[in-house]
C-alpha positions, 0 to 999 in steps of 0.5 A: 122525145118523151110521151108527156111532151108528146101529149102536151104538144098534141093538146096545144095544136088541137086548141090552136087548130080549133081556134085558128085553123089558119095558123095551124095549116101554117105550123104544119107546113112550117113543120114538114121536117118534123116527120123525122121525130119518130115515136110509137102510139102502142105497137102503131109507129108514127110522127110528129107531123103525123099527129099534126096532120090528123089533128087538122083533119080531125078538126076539118071534119068536125067544124066544117064538114064540108063533103060538099066542097070536095064533091065540087072540087071533084065536078070541077076538075074531073080530069085531076081526079081520074089521075089521083084515082089511078094513082091511089088505086095503083098505090093500093094495088102496089102494097100486095105486089111488094115483097115487104108488106109492112113497109108497103103500108107505111109507105102507102100512109105517109106518101100517098094517102096522107099527102092527098087528103091534106090536098083535098083539105085545103082544096075544099076550103076555097069555096068557103069560110073557116073561123072567119077566113077564106082560103085567100087568107090561109093560103098566104098563112101556108106559104108563110109557114113554108117560107119560114120553115125553109129560112131555119132549114137553110141557116141550119145547113149554113151553120153545119158548112162551118161546123159540121155539126149533125153531118153524118161522117160519110159526108164529113170525112173528105174535106174535098167533097164535104156537103151539109144535110140539115135535118135529113142525114143526106145532102140531096134532101136539102135542095130538094126541099129548099128549091121549089120553096124560093118561087114562093118566097119571090111571090111572097115578097112581091105580094107583101111589098104591093100591100104595104105600098097599096096601104101606105105602110112603111117597113122603115119607120124612124129608122126601126123596123115596123112589125106588121104582118106584111113586114114579117112575111117580107122579111122571111121571104127576103132572108129565105132566098139567099140563105137557101141558095147558100144552103143548096150550093153548101149541099152541092145539090146540082139537080136542085140548082137546075131545077131552081134555074128552070123554075126562075127562067119560067117565071121570068119568061111569063111575068111580063113581055118585058122580062120575057126577053131577059129570061131568053137573053139569059137563057141563051147566054147561059147555054152558050157559056156552058157549052162553049167555054173551057172553063166551064167543062166540069159544070158541062160534064155534070149537066151532060151526065159525063161525070161520076155521079151523072155515070152512076145515075145512067147505070141506075136508069138502065138497070131499072129500065131493064127491070121494067122490061121484065114487069112493065105493068106492076112494076116492083111495088112499094118498098121493093125496089131495093130488093127486086132490082138486086138481079139487074144490078151491075158495076158502073165503069168497073166500080161497085156501087151501092143499090140506092132506095130509088132510081133517081128520076121521078118518072121511073120511080113512079112506074117502079113503085106503083106500076103502069097504072100509077105512072098514067095517073101521076102524068094526068095529074101533071097534065091538068096541073099545066093546063089549068095553069095555062087556062088561067093565063089565056082567060085573063091575058096575064099570069095571076102572080100565085098561080105563076110562082106555084106553077114555077115551084112545080116546074123546080121539081120536076126538072130536078126529078129529072135526076132525083125523086122529089117525092118519095119522102114525108115532106116532099110528098106533102110539098107537092100535093100542096101545089095543086091545092094552091092552084085549085084555091086560086082557080075557085076564088079567082083572086 
């Protein structure tokens, strides 16, 4: 990317952030895949997403200086910030236990420091106004940005399915195993990015449709689409759901599909009393069919890890557990798994398998990268997340809709994380930390 173009973009984004912080946040989350646009500033490597991130943080500090609001959230969510402290401390220690300090510093910055700072920025806005807009409005813009980003990513993946454009040859050479990759270069990234966005798209549909009805706005007027903000958000969300499902299917990302099914059943179960029974019936019928019908034997084998992919994952987990038995406290350190797992690596069913970047399980990944303290911190963060969501439900007698679908997105992420690592990537780390930030904003504004 030409340096002059980067400078122009950075100046324009700075102007936008100063004038409309809410739109800048939406553009940031819309552009999460822009971490793939890499360049150097002097000797320091960086990405376009990182440039946008630091502009947002700088403007936030200059225009807002709301350290008070960070302290307020710290006081109100002590359990969460205990987990965050352990998580960050473990990540910092893991730089020094790494076998590659330079790569470890890059991961520390991109996967831990920057996403948590963005979490603090979004969460701190919940009890203040910024550019005359509270987080009530900004949250809608953020979700809209994510949804549109998901829509464009899914459209690219669908186009790839029919053309093969930008798909690496290793996923293109065999028509029987062809999988789309979108911007990322590997298929599972498509599902890991799109699946958690779908519950947020459903929330956007519900909220915007209700707003249109309550304000007596008609999306269809004289057979023409009425171009209102609500109509645009509704249209984008409606388009995102089927295109994302197709993209995940074309990527053959089974873990993402199972995660999405779990998240949608979760939201259906808690949406209201009528939908609860519907969710139970769907779950029982689906489970019975998968376990009992011979026509679904291939799906059953895949879900029970009996196929080749499942056997490979079982092999990876076995190697990782053996490594952690010898290194339970410190793990491998950041950016060191591939090197340190090598003595434990064995063929799977006689087949020599490559050593992957991570152990394809989010909890094992946290443990092996951050050590035991990092795993404890991560679990505390998740305990706080679900406890806070459930407490909100208990106080109000029914789920707040944003809380429900934000929690559903976390269920998607964690379920997919049982067979993958939906965190160790720049965009996924940002997406993960957005969810507790949205939960805090909803808790604080009590909308």
